N, C-alpha and C positions, 0 to 999 in steps of 0.2 A: 139038567145039571148046569150049574153056573160056569161061566168061562173061567178057566183056571188062570188066565193071564191077569185077572183082577188081583191076584195075590201079589204079583210083581208090581203092579201099579200101587197097591196099598203099601207094601213094605218099602218100596223105593221112596215114596213120599214121606212115610214115617221116618225113615232114615235121614232124609234131607232135613225135615223139621227138627229132629233130635239134634243133629249136628249144628244147625243154624241157630236155633233158639235155646236149646238146653244142653250145650256141649259138656258141661260139668256134671250133669245128672247121670246116675246109673240107670240102666234100662228099666228096672222095676221101680225105681224112684219116679221116673216119668209116668209109668203106667199107674202106680198107686195114686199119685197126685191128680192125674187126669180123672181116674175113676172116682176119687173122693169128691171132685168138683161137679160131677154129673147130677143133673136134676131128674133124669129118667133112666130107666133100665135100657142099656144098649144091646141087650141080647139079640133082638131081631133086626138090628140096623143092617142095612146093606152097605157096601163099601163106600158109596158116595156120601152117605150120611155120616159114616164114621170119619171120613176124611174132612168133611165139613166141620165136625166138632173139633177134631184135632187141630185144624188150622185156626179155628176161632180161639181155642185154648192157648195156642202158641202166641197169637197176636195179643192176647190179654195178659199172659203171664211170662212170656219168654223174654229173653235178653238177646235180641238179634245182634249179631256181630256188626 
């Protein structure tokens, strides 16, 4: 079984990125836009790869305060 703490790491970072780069976007607006931009299926991604993608997306499209 995977370490359950990974969920806190993931959601805390997602929350930070959402507030910092996309503060005006609704939650599913962020998800939809990120998924629409993906070039591969993220179904089997581990937490580190998912966060890497989210950070990259934020740097590319976000409006950092």
